[in-house]
mmCIF file of the N, C-alpha and C atoms, coordinates in Angstrom:
data_MODEL
# 
_entry.id   MODEL 
# 
loop_
_atom_site.group_PDB 
_atom_site.id 
_atom_site.type_symbol 
_atom_site.label_atom_id 
_atom_site.label_alt_id 
_atom_site.label_comp_id 
_atom_site.label_asym_id 
_atom_site.label_entity_id 
_atom_site.label_seq_id 
_atom_site.pdbx_PDB_ins_code 
_atom_site.Cartn_x 
_atom_site.Cartn_y 
_atom_site.Cartn_z 
_atom_site.occupancy 
_atom_site.B_iso_or_equiv 
_atom_site.pdbx_formal_charge 
_atom_site.auth_seq_id 
_atom_site.auth_comp_id 
_atom_site.auth_asym_id 
_atom_site.auth_atom_id 
_atom_site.pdbx_PDB_model_num 
ATOM 1   N N  . MET A 1 1  ? 104.246 58.107 63.742  1.00 0.00 ? 1  MET A N  1 
ATOM 2   C CA . MET A 1 1  ? 103.247 58.715 64.846  1.00 0.00 ? 1  MET A CA 1 
ATOM 3   C C  . MET A 1 1  ? 103.847 60.089 65.505  1.00 0.00 ? 1  MET A C  1 
ATOM 4   N N  . PHE A 1 2  ? 103.184 61.176 65.428  1.00 0.00 ? 2  PHE A N  1 
ATOM 5   C CA . PHE A 1 2  ? 103.843 62.633 66.230  1.00 0.00 ? 2  PHE A CA 1 
ATOM 6   C C  . PHE A 1 2  ? 102.960 62.421 67.516  1.00 0.00 ? 2  PHE A C  1 
ATOM 7   N N  . SER A 1 3  ? 104.047 62.591 68.420  1.00 0.00 ? 3  SER A N  1 
ATOM 8   C CA . SER A 1 3  ? 103.338 62.936 69.679  1.00 0.00 ? 3  SER A CA 1 
ATOM 9   C C  . SER A 1 3  ? 103.997 64.338 70.315  1.00 0.00 ? 3  SER A C  1 
ATOM 10  N N  . ALA A 1 4  ? 102.981 64.968 70.431  1.00 0.00 ? 4  ALA A N  1 
ATOM 11  C CA . ALA A 1 4  ? 102.913 66.730 71.310  1.00 0.00 ? 4  ALA A CA 1 
ATOM 12  C C  . ALA A 1 4  ? 104.259 66.479 72.346  1.00 0.00 ? 4  ALA A C  1 
ATOM 13  N N  . PRO A 1 5  ? 104.978 67.268 72.520  1.00 0.00 ? 5  PRO A N  1 
ATOM 14  C CA . PRO A 1 5  ? 105.828 67.437 73.471  1.00 0.00 ? 5  PRO A CA 1 
ATOM 15  C C  . PRO A 1 5  ? 105.663 67.810 74.663  1.00 0.00 ? 5  PRO A C  1 
ATOM 16  N N  . PRO A 1 6  ? 106.106 67.286 75.571  1.00 0.00 ? 6  PRO A N  1 
ATOM 17  C CA . PRO A 1 6  ? 105.266 67.772 77.129  1.00 0.00 ? 6  PRO A CA 1 
ATOM 18  C C  . PRO A 1 6  ? 104.845 69.025 77.227  1.00 0.00 ? 6  PRO A C  1 
ATOM 19  N N  . ALA A 1 7  ? 104.145 69.229 77.839  1.00 0.00 ? 7  ALA A N  1 
ATOM 20  C CA . ALA A 1 7  ? 104.044 70.845 78.272  1.00 0.00 ? 7  ALA A CA 1 
ATOM 21  C C  . ALA A 1 7  ? 105.236 71.015 79.286  1.00 0.00 ? 7  ALA A C  1 
ATOM 22  N N  . PRO A 1 8  ? 105.650 72.370 79.338  1.00 0.00 ? 8  PRO A N  1 
ATOM 23  C CA . PRO A 1 8  ? 106.364 72.895 80.262  1.00 0.00 ? 8  PRO A CA 1 
ATOM 24  C C  . PRO A 1 8  ? 106.045 73.173 81.478  1.00 0.00 ? 8  PRO A C  1 
ATOM 25  N N  . PRO A 1 9  ? 107.233 72.680 82.538  1.00 0.00 ? 9  PRO A N  1 
ATOM 26  C CA . PRO A 1 9  ? 106.414 72.847 83.861  1.00 0.00 ? 9  PRO A CA 1 
ATOM 27  C C  . PRO A 1 9  ? 106.149 74.144 84.346  1.00 0.00 ? 9  PRO A C  1 
ATOM 28  N N  . ALA A 1 10 ? 104.722 74.350 85.264  1.00 0.00 ? 10 ALA A N  1 
ATOM 29  C CA . ALA A 1 10 ? 104.519 75.662 85.337  1.00 0.00 ? 10 ALA A CA 1 
ATOM 30  C C  . ALA A 1 10 ? 105.452 76.713 85.979  1.00 0.00 ? 10 ALA A C  1 
ATOM 31  N N  . VAL A 1 11 ? 105.241 77.718 85.757  1.00 0.00 ? 11 VAL A N  1 
ATOM 32  C CA . VAL A 1 11 ? 106.363 78.920 86.264  1.00 0.00 ? 11 VAL A CA 1 
ATOM 33  C C  . VAL A 1 11 ? 105.481 79.209 87.831  1.00 0.00 ? 11 VAL A C  1 
ATOM 34  N N  . VAL A 1 12 ? 106.178 79.420 88.671  1.00 0.00 ? 12 VAL A N  1 
ATOM 35  C CA . VAL A 1 12 ? 106.006 80.073 90.271  1.00 0.00 ? 12 VAL A CA 1 
ATOM 36  C C  . VAL A 1 12 ? 106.549 81.634 89.898  1.00 0.00 ? 12 VAL A C  1 
ATOM 37  N N  . PRO A 1 13 ? 106.093 81.956 90.053  1.00 0.00 ? 13 PRO A N  1 
ATOM 38  C CA . PRO A 1 13 ? 106.670 83.588 90.099  1.00 0.00 ? 13 PRO A CA 1 
ATOM 39  C C  . PRO A 1 13 ? 106.785 84.426 91.234  1.00 0.00 ? 13 PRO A C  1 
ATOM 40  N N  . GLU A 1 14 ? 107.977 84.830 91.838  1.00 0.00 ? 14 GLU A N  1 
ATOM 41  C CA . GLU A 1 14 ? 108.735 85.214 92.793  1.00 0.00 ? 14 GLU A CA 1 
ATOM 42  C C  . GLU A 1 14 ? 107.588 86.086 93.578  1.00 0.00 ? 14 GLU A C  1 
ATOM 43  N N  . SER A 1 15 ? 106.650 86.887 93.047  1.00 0.00 ? 15 SER A N  1 
ATOM 44  C CA . SER A 1 15 ? 105.841 87.637 93.790  1.00 0.00 ? 15 SER A CA 1 
ATOM 45  C C  . SER A 1 15 ? 104.818 88.128 92.569  1.00 0.00 ? 15 SER A C  1 
ATOM 46  N N  . VAL A 1 16 ? 103.848 88.321 93.213  1.00 0.00 ? 16 VAL A N  1 
ATOM 47  C CA . VAL A 1 16 ? 102.193 88.750 93.004  1.00 0.00 ? 16 VAL A CA 1 
ATOM 48  C C  . VAL A 1 16 ? 101.903 89.986 93.475  1.00 0.00 ? 16 VAL A C  1 
ATOM 49  N N  . SER A 1 17 ? 100.737 90.693 92.532  1.00 0.00 ? 17 SER A N  1 
ATOM 50  C CA . SER A 1 17 ? 99.931  91.812 93.170  1.00 0.00 ? 17 SER A CA 1 
ATOM 51  C C  . SER A 1 17 ? 98.944  91.563 93.996  1.00 0.00 ? 17 SER A C  1 
ATOM 52  N N  . ALA A 1 18 ? 98.606  92.087 94.997  1.00 0.00 ? 18 ALA A N  1 
ATOM 53  C CA . ALA A 1 18 ? 97.656  91.723 96.019  1.00 0.00 ? 18 ALA A CA 1 
ATOM 54  C C  . ALA A 1 18 ? 96.377  91.362 95.282  1.00 0.00 ? 18 ALA A C  1 
ATOM 55  N N  . ARG A 1 19 ? 96.373  91.408 94.255  1.00 0.00 ? 19 ARG A N  1 
ATOM 56  C CA . ARG A 1 19 ? 94.921  91.793 93.420  1.00 0.00 ? 19 ARG A CA 1 
ATOM 57  C C  . ARG A 1 19 ? 95.336  89.945 93.222  1.00 0.00 ? 19 ARG A C  1 
ATOM 58  N N  . GLN A 1 20 ? 96.200  89.992 92.353  1.00 0.00 ? 20 GLN A N  1 
ATOM 59  C CA . GLN A 1 20 ? 96.465  88.664 91.928  1.00 0.00 ? 20 GLN A CA 1 
ATOM 60  C C  . GLN A 1 20 ? 96.755  87.358 93.006  1.00 0.00 ? 20 GLN A C  1 
ATOM 61  N N  . PHE A 1 21 ? 97.188  87.638 94.089  1.00 0.00 ? 21 PHE A N  1 
ATOM 62  C CA . PHE A 1 21 ? 97.384  86.968 95.224  1.00 0.00 ? 21 PHE A CA 1 
ATOM 63  C C  . PHE A 1 21 ? 96.241  86.428 95.770  1.00 0.00 ? 21 PHE A C  1 
ATOM 64  N N  . HIS A 1 22 ? 95.306  87.458 96.417  1.00 0.00 ? 22 HIS A N  1 
ATOM 65  C CA . HIS A 1 22 ? 93.435  86.901 96.684  1.00 0.00 ? 22 HIS A CA 1 
ATOM 66  C C  . HIS A 1 22 ? 92.727  86.607 96.109  1.00 0.00 ? 22 HIS A C  1 
ATOM 67  N N  . LEU A 1 23 ? 92.831  86.441 94.612  1.00 0.00 ? 23 LEU A N  1 
ATOM 68  C CA . LEU A 1 23 ? 92.160  85.731 93.275  1.00 0.00 ? 23 LEU A CA 1 
ATOM 69  C C  . LEU A 1 23 ? 92.490  84.198 93.458  1.00 0.00 ? 23 LEU A C  1 
ATOM 70  N N  . GLN A 1 24 ? 93.634  84.558 93.349  1.00 0.00 ? 24 GLN A N  1 
ATOM 71  C CA . GLN A 1 24 ? 93.975  82.956 93.636  1.00 0.00 ? 24 GLN A CA 1 
ATOM 72  C C  . GLN A 1 24 ? 93.717  82.235 94.958  1.00 0.00 ? 24 GLN A C  1 
ATOM 73  N N  . LEU A 1 25 ? 93.915  83.087 95.910  1.00 0.00 ? 25 LEU A N  1 
ATOM 74  C CA . LEU A 1 25 ? 93.232  82.277 96.965  1.00 0.00 ? 25 LEU A CA 1 
ATOM 75  C C  . LEU A 1 25 ? 91.670  81.617 97.142  1.00 0.00 ? 25 LEU A C  1 
ATOM 76  N N  . SER A 1 26 ? 91.167  82.692 96.304  1.00 0.00 ? 26 SER A N  1 
ATOM 77  C CA . SER A 1 26 ? 89.634  82.200 96.119  1.00 0.00 ? 26 SER A CA 1 
ATOM 78  C C  . SER A 1 26 ? 89.399  81.340 94.963  1.00 0.00 ? 26 SER A C  1 
ATOM 79  N N  . VAL A 1 27 ? 90.177  80.988 93.607  1.00 0.00 ? 27 VAL A N  1 
ATOM 80  C CA . VAL A 1 27 ? 90.340  80.195 92.508  1.00 0.00 ? 27 VAL A CA 1 
ATOM 81  C C  . VAL A 1 27 ? 90.827  79.000 93.652  1.00 0.00 ? 27 VAL A C  1 
ATOM 82  N N  . ALA A 1 28 ? 91.787  78.981 94.374  1.00 0.00 ? 28 ALA A N  1 
ATOM 83  C CA . ALA A 1 28 ? 92.246  77.407 94.681  1.00 0.00 ? 28 ALA A CA 1 
ATOM 84  C C  . ALA A 1 28 ? 91.360  77.023 96.094  1.00 0.00 ? 28 ALA A C  1 
ATOM 85  N N  . GLY A 1 29 ? 90.504  77.956 96.364  1.00 0.00 ? 29 GLY A N  1 
ATOM 86  C CA . GLY A 1 29 ? 89.409  77.290 97.787  1.00 0.00 ? 29 GLY A CA 1 
ATOM 87  C C  . GLY A 1 29 ? 90.365  77.579 98.514  1.00 0.00 ? 29 GLY A C  1 
ATOM 88  N N  . LEU A 1 30 ? 91.228  78.408 99.347  1.00 0.00 ? 30 LEU A N  1 
ATOM 89  C CA . LEU A 1 30 ? 91.997  78.812 100.541 1.00 0.00 ? 30 LEU A CA 1 
ATOM 90  C C  . LEU A 1 30 ? 91.964  79.606 100.947 1.00 0.00 ? 30 LEU A C  1 
ATOM 91  N N  . ARG A 1 31 ? 90.743  80.381 100.949 1.00 0.00 ? 31 ARG A N  1 
ATOM 92  C CA . ARG A 1 31 ? 90.978  81.806 101.131 1.00 0.00 ? 31 ARG A CA 1 
ATOM 93  C C  . ARG A 1 31 ? 90.295  81.931 102.538 1.00 0.00 ? 31 ARG A C  1 
ATOM 94  N N  . ALA A 1 32 ? 89.082  80.705 102.664 1.00 0.00 ? 32 ALA A N  1 
ATOM 95  C CA . ALA A 1 32 ? 88.938  81.161 104.260 1.00 0.00 ? 32 ALA A CA 1 
ATOM 96  C C  . ALA A 1 32 ? 89.654  80.488 104.786 1.00 0.00 ? 32 ALA A C  1 
ATOM 97  N N  . GLN A 1 33 ? 90.732  79.359 104.707 1.00 0.00 ? 33 GLN A N  1 
ATOM 98  C CA . GLN A 1 33 ? 91.622  78.644 105.746 1.00 0.00 ? 33 GLN A CA 1 
ATOM 99  C C  . GLN A 1 33 ? 92.568  80.179 105.379 1.00 0.00 ? 33 GLN A C  1 
ATOM 100 N N  . VAL A 1 34 ? 92.958  80.652 104.936 1.00 0.00 ? 34 VAL A N  1 
ATOM 101 C CA . VAL A 1 34 ? 94.375  81.778 104.999 1.00 0.00 ? 34 VAL A CA 1 
ATOM 102 C C  . VAL A 1 34 ? 93.663  82.686 105.374 1.00 0.00 ? 34 VAL A C  1 
ATOM 103 N N  . ILE A 1 35 ? 92.269  83.223 105.839 1.00 0.00 ? 35 ILE A N  1 
ATOM 104 C CA . ILE A 1 35 ? 92.274  84.401 106.899 1.00 0.00 ? 35 ILE A CA 1 
ATOM 105 C C  . ILE A 1 35 ? 92.043  83.857 108.025 1.00 0.00 ? 35 ILE A C  1 
ATOM 106 N N  . ALA A 1 36 ? 91.709  82.611 108.191 1.00 0.00 ? 36 ALA A N  1 
ATOM 107 C CA . ALA A 1 36 ? 91.581  82.132 109.474 1.00 0.00 ? 36 ALA A CA 1 
ATOM 108 C C  . ALA A 1 36 ? 93.045  81.565 110.047 1.00 0.00 ? 36 ALA A C  1 
ATOM 109 N N  . TRP A 1 37 ? 93.963  81.578 109.166 1.00 0.00 ? 37 TRP A N  1 
ATOM 110 C CA . TRP A 1 37 ? 95.351  81.555 110.374 1.00 0.00 ? 37 TRP A CA 1 
ATOM 111 C C  . TRP A 1 37 ? 96.003  82.842 110.554 1.00 0.00 ? 37 TRP A C  1 
ATOM 112 N N  . ILE A 1 38 ? 95.433  83.891 109.377 1.00 0.00 ? 38 ILE A N  1 
ATOM 113 C CA . ILE A 1 38 ? 95.916  84.846 109.230 1.00 0.00 ? 38 ILE A CA 1 
ATOM 114 C C  . ILE A 1 38 ? 95.029  85.808 110.778 1.00 0.00 ? 38 ILE A C  1 
ATOM 115 N N  . GLY A 1 39 ? 94.129  85.124 111.048 1.00 0.00 ? 39 GLY A N  1 
ATOM 116 C CA . GLY A 1 39 ? 93.394  86.131 112.309 1.00 0.00 ? 39 GLY A CA 1 
ATOM 117 C C  . GLY A 1 39 ? 94.204  85.652 113.700 1.00 0.00 ? 39 GLY A C  1 
ATOM 118 N N  . THR A 1 40 ? 95.177  84.500 113.329 1.00 0.00 ? 40 THR A N  1 
ATOM 119 C CA . THR A 1 40 ? 95.623  83.856 115.051 1.00 0.00 ? 40 THR A CA 1 
ATOM 120 C C  . THR A 1 40 ? 97.194  84.562 114.532 1.00 0.00 ? 40 THR A C  1 
ATOM 121 N N  . GLN A 1 41 ? 97.044  85.865 113.773 1.00 0.00 ? 41 GLN A N  1 
ATOM 122 C CA . GLN A 1 41 ? 98.890  85.908 113.897 1.00 0.00 ? 41 GLN A CA 1 
ATOM 123 C C  . GLN A 1 41 ? 99.021  87.430 114.529 1.00 0.00 ? 41 GLN A C  1 
ATOM 124 N N  . PRO A 1 42 ? 100.382 88.199 114.624 1.00 0.00 ? 42 PRO A N  1 
ATOM 125 C CA . PRO A 1 42 ? 100.196 89.293 115.454 1.00 0.00 ? 42 PRO A CA 1 
ATOM 126 C C  . PRO A 1 42 ? 99.720  90.245 114.084 1.00 0.00 ? 42 PRO A C  1 
ATOM 127 N N  . VAL A 1 43 ? 99.133  91.297 114.682 1.00 0.00 ? 43 VAL A N  1 
ATOM 128 C CA . VAL A 1 43 ? 98.727  91.994 114.288 1.00 0.00 ? 43 VAL A CA 1 
ATOM 129 C C  . VAL A 1 43 ? 99.361  92.894 113.232 1.00 0.00 ? 43 VAL A C  1 
ATOM 130 N N  . GLU A 1 44 ? 100.916 92.899 113.067 1.00 0.00 ? 44 GLU A N  1 
ATOM 131 C CA . GLU A 1 44 ? 101.484 93.414 111.858 1.00 0.00 ? 44 GLU A CA 1 
ATOM 132 C C  . GLU A 1 44 ? 101.636 92.305 110.821 1.00 0.00 ? 44 GLU A C  1 
ATOM 133 N N  . MET A 1 45 ? 101.454 90.867 110.931 1.00 0.00 ? 45 MET A N  1 
ATOM 134 C CA . MET A 1 45 ? 101.267 90.058 109.918 1.00 0.00 ? 45 MET A CA 1 
ATOM 135 C C  . MET A 1 45 ? 99.869  90.436 109.287 1.00 0.00 ? 45 MET A C  1 
ATOM 136 N N  . GLN A 1 46 ? 98.486  90.526 110.470 1.00 0.00 ? 46 GLN A N  1 
ATOM 137 C CA . GLN A 1 46 ? 97.334  90.601 109.923 1.00 0.00 ? 46 GLN A CA 1 
ATOM 138 C C  . GLN A 1 46 ? 97.182  92.314 108.550 1.00 0.00 ? 46 GLN A C  1 
ATOM 139 N N  . ASP A 1 47 ? 98.257  93.239 109.425 1.00 0.00 ? 47 ASP A N  1 
ATOM 140 C CA . ASP A 1 47 ? 98.505  94.431 108.734 1.00 0.00 ? 47 ASP A CA 1 
ATOM 141 C C  . ASP A 1 47 ? 98.670  94.069 107.241 1.00 0.00 ? 47 ASP A C  1 
ATOM 142 N N  . ALA A 1 48 ? 100.174 93.240 107.184 1.00 0.00 ? 48 ALA A N  1 
ATOM 143 C CA . ALA A 1 48 ? 100.804 93.415 105.944 1.00 0.00 ? 48 ALA A CA 1 
ATOM 144 C C  . ALA A 1 48 ? 99.836  92.579 104.982 1.00 0.00 ? 48 ALA A C  1 
ATOM 145 N N  . PHE A 1 49 ? 99.367  91.327 105.201 1.00 0.00 ? 49 PHE A N  1 
ATOM 146 C CA . PHE A 1 49 ? 97.801  90.879 104.513 1.00 0.00 ? 49 PHE A CA 1 
ATOM 147 C C  . PHE A 1 49 ? 97.079  92.029 103.811 1.00 0.00 ? 49 PHE A C  1 
ATOM 148 N N  . GLU A 1 50 ? 96.416  92.709 104.721 1.00 0.00 ? 50 GLU A N  1 
ATOM 149 C CA . GLU A 1 50 ? 95.341  93.068 104.513 1.00 0.00 ? 50 GLU A CA 1 
ATOM 150 C C  . GLU A 1 50 ? 95.810  94.388 103.561 1.00 0.00 ? 50 GLU A C  1 
ATOM 151 N N  . TYR A 1 51 ? 97.082  95.305 103.797 1.00 0.00 ? 51 TYR A N  1 
ATOM 152 C CA . TYR A 1 51 ? 97.434  96.147 103.290 1.00 0.00 ? 51 TYR A CA 1 
ATOM 153 C C  . TYR A 1 51 ? 98.786  96.508 102.521 1.00 0.00 ? 51 TYR A C  1 
ATOM 154 N N  . SER A 1 52 ? 99.382  95.282 102.209 1.00 0.00 ? 52 SER A N  1 
ATOM 155 C CA . SER A 1 52 ? 100.299 94.843 101.057 1.00 0.00 ? 52 SER A CA 1 
ATOM 156 C C  . SER A 1 52 ? 99.872  94.915 99.625  1.00 0.00 ? 52 SER A C  1 
ATOM 157 N N  . GLY A 1 53 ? 101.208 95.941 98.899  1.00 0.00 ? 53 GLY A N  1 
ATOM 158 C CA . GLY A 1 53 ? 100.482 95.841 97.184  1.00 0.00 ? 53 GLY A CA 1 
ATOM 159 C C  . GLY A 1 53 ? 100.793 94.730 96.561  1.00 0.00 ? 53 GLY A C  1 
ATOM 160 N N  . SER A 1 54 ? 101.935 93.729 96.916  1.00 0.00 ? 54 SER A N  1 
ATOM 161 C CA . SER A 1 54 ? 102.083 92.983 96.622  1.00 0.00 ? 54 SER A CA 1 
ATOM 162 C C  . SER A 1 54 ? 103.193 92.017 97.438  1.00 0.00 ? 54 SER A C  1 
ATOM 163 N N  . PHE A 1 55 ? 103.191 90.495 97.024  1.00 0.00 ? 55 PHE A N  1 
ATOM 164 C CA . PHE A 1 55 ? 103.373 89.412 97.964  1.00 0.00 ? 55 PHE A CA 1 
ATOM 165 C C  . PHE A 1 55 ? 104.323 89.092 97.120  1.00 0.00 ? 55 PHE A C  1 
ATOM 166 N N  . VAL A 1 56 ? 105.305 88.764 98.125  1.00 0.00 ? 56 VAL A N  1 
ATOM 167 C CA . VAL A 1 56 ? 107.161 87.915 97.652  1.00 0.00 ? 56 VAL A CA 1 
ATOM 168 C C  . VAL A 1 56 ? 107.093 86.666 98.304  1.00 0.00 ? 56 VAL A C  1 
ATOM 169 N N  . ARG A 1 57 ? 107.145 85.606 97.441  1.00 0.00 ? 57 ARG A N  1 
ATOM 170 C CA . ARG A 1 57 ? 106.901 84.541 97.810  1.00 0.00 ? 57 ARG A CA 1 
ATOM 171 C C  . ARG A 1 57 ? 108.369 83.983 99.219  1.00 0.00 ? 57 ARG A C  1 
ATOM 172 N N  . SER A 1 58 ? 109.524 84.937 99.210  1.00 0.00 ? 58 SER A N  1 
ATOM 173 C CA . SER A 1 58 ? 109.896 84.210 100.069 1.00 0.00 ? 58 SER A CA 1 
ATOM 174 C C  . SER A 1 58 ? 110.409 85.063 101.043 1.00 0.00 ? 58 SER A C  1 
ATOM 175 N N  . GLU A 1 59 ? 109.420 85.761 101.353 1.00 0.00 ? 59 GLU A N  1 
ATOM 176 C CA . GLU A 1 59 ? 109.065 86.989 102.915 1.00 0.00 ? 59 GLU A CA 1 
ATOM 177 C C  . GLU A 1 59 ? 108.849 85.690 103.803 1.00 0.00 ? 59 GLU A C  1 
ATOM 178 N N  . PRO A 1 60 ? 109.388 85.986 104.818 1.00 0.00 ? 60 PRO A N  1 
ATOM 179 C CA . PRO A 1 60 ? 108.924 85.221 105.952 1.00 0.00 ? 60 PRO A CA 1 
ATOM 180 C C  . PRO A 1 60 ? 107.304 85.128 106.605 1.00 0.00 ? 60 PRO A C  1 
ATOM 181 N N  . MET A 1 61 ? 106.729 86.220 106.145 1.00 0.00 ? 61 MET A N  1 
ATOM 182 C CA . MET A 1 61 ? 105.102 85.755 106.663 1.00 0.00 ? 61 MET A CA 1 
ATOM 183 C C  . MET A 1 61 ? 104.474 85.086 105.286 1.00 0.00 ? 61 MET A C  1 
ATOM 184 N N  . MET A 1 62 ? 104.986 85.160 104.349 1.00 0.00 ? 62 MET A N  1 
ATOM 185 C CA . MET A 1 62 ? 104.333 83.742 103.549 1.00 0.00 ? 62 MET A CA 1 
ATOM 186 C C  . MET A 1 62 ? 105.178 82.618 103.507 1.00 0.00 ? 62 MET A C  1 
ATOM 187 N N  . GLU A 1 63 ? 106.363 82.279 103.831 1.00 0.00 ? 63 GLU A N  1 
ATOM 188 C CA . GLU A 1 63 ? 107.274 81.317 104.037 1.00 0.00 ? 63 GLU A CA 1 
ATOM 189 C C  . GLU A 1 63 ? 106.411 80.703 105.425 1.00 0.00 ? 63 GLU A C  1 
ATOM 190 N N  . SER A 1 64 ? 106.005 81.525 106.661 1.00 0.00 ? 64 SER A N  1 
ATOM 191 C CA . SER A 1 64 ? 105.272 80.694 107.602 1.00 0.00 ? 64 SER A CA 1 
ATOM 192 C C  . SER A 1 64 ? 103.818 80.287 107.102 1.00 0.00 ? 64 SER A C  1 
ATOM 193 N N  . GLY A 1 65 ? 103.176 81.420 106.445 1.00 0.00 ? 65 GLY A N  1 
ATOM 194 C CA . GLY A 1 65 ? 102.211 80.851 106.029 1.00 0.00 ? 65 GLY A CA 1 
ATOM 195 C C  . GLY A 1 65 ? 101.760 79.307 105.538 1.00 0.00 ? 65 GLY A C  1 
ATOM 196 N N  . PHE A 1 66 ? 102.735 79.219 104.454 1.00 0.00 ? 66 PHE A N  1 
ATOM 197 C CA . PHE A 1 66 ? 102.918 78.105 103.497 1.00 0.00 ? 66 PHE A CA 1 
ATOM 198 C C  . PHE A 1 66 ? 103.218 76.426 104.715 1.00 0.00 ? 66 PHE A C  1 
ATOM 199 N N  . ALA A 1 67 ? 104.026 77.154 105.520 1.00 0.00 ? 67 ALA A N  1 
ATOM 200 C CA . ALA A 1 67 ? 104.079 75.914 106.746 1.00 0.00 ? 67 ALA A CA 1 
ATOM 201 C C  . ALA A 1 67 ? 102.834 75.698 107.222 1.00 0.00 ? 67 ALA A C  1 
ATOM 202 N N  . ALA A 1 68 ? 102.098 76.582 107.981 1.00 0.00 ? 68 ALA A N  1 
ATOM 203 C CA . ALA A 1 68 ? 101.168 76.805 108.621 1.00 0.00 ? 68 ALA A CA 1 
ATOM 204 C C  . ALA A 1 68 ? 100.252 76.116 107.671 1.00 0.00 ? 68 ALA A C  1 
ATOM 205 N N  . LEU A 1 69 ? 100.289 75.897 106.739 1.00 0.00 ? 69 LEU A N  1 
ATOM 206 C CA . LEU A 1 69 ? 98.764  75.311 105.779 1.00 0.00 ? 69 LEU A CA 1 
ATOM 207 C C  . LEU A 1 69 ? 99.682  73.783 104.875 1.00 0.00 ? 69 LEU A C  1 
ATOM 208 N N  . GLY A 1 70 ? 100.953 73.423 105.490 1.00 0.00 ? 70 GLY A N  1 
ATOM 209 C CA . GLY A 1 70 ? 101.298 72.373 104.927 1.00 0.00 ? 70 GLY A CA 1 
ATOM 210 C C  . GLY A 1 70 ? 101.918 72.354 103.465 1.00 0.00 ? 70 GLY A C  1 
ATOM 211 N N  . TYR A 1 71 ? 102.130 73.639 103.271 1.00 0.00 ? 71 TYR A N  1 
ATOM 212 C CA . TYR A 1 71 ? 102.897 73.653 101.448 1.00 0.00 ? 71 TYR A CA 1 
ATOM 213 C C  . TYR A 1 71 ? 104.750 73.411 101.718 1.00 0.00 ? 71 TYR A C  1 
ATOM 214 N N  . THR A 1 72 ? 105.372 73.312 101.035 1.00 0.00 ? 72 THR A N  1 
ATOM 215 C CA . THR A 1 72 ? 106.881 73.309 100.892 1.00 0.00 ? 72 THR A CA 1 
ATOM 216 C C  . THR A 1 72 ? 107.148 74.390 99.960  1.00 0.00 ? 72 THR A C  1 
ATOM 217 N N  . SER A 1 73 ? 108.435 74.799 99.932  1.00 0.00 ? 73 SER A N  1 
ATOM 218 C CA . SER A 1 73 ? 108.711 75.328 99.017  1.00 0.00 ? 73 SER A CA 1 
ATOM 219 C C  . SER A 1 73 ? 109.261 74.183 97.570  1.00 0.00 ? 73 SER A C  1 
ATOM 220 N N  . ALA A 1 74 ? 109.215 73.241 97.653  1.00 0.00 ? 74 ALA A N  1 
ATOM 221 C CA . ALA A 1 74 ? 109.698 72.454 96.446  1.00 0.00 ? 74 ALA A CA 1 
ATOM 222 C C  . ALA A 1 74 ? 108.433 72.110 95.555  1.00 0.00 ? 74 ALA A C  1 
# 
């Protein structure tokens, strides 16, 4: 009997474009939650969220957001 091999684990990119990031927030149902959190942050972080061309997973802003929303790097 043939069994298909297990699917490889999903690859989490180190960075994504701003378009990819914002679209994925919507797909995941996190957009409103993230925007609410960003609204509580310093203006520099709000500007980075609004005007960045890309989002890098290891940047302090991203790490702060992940932690605030209960996500870990694992």
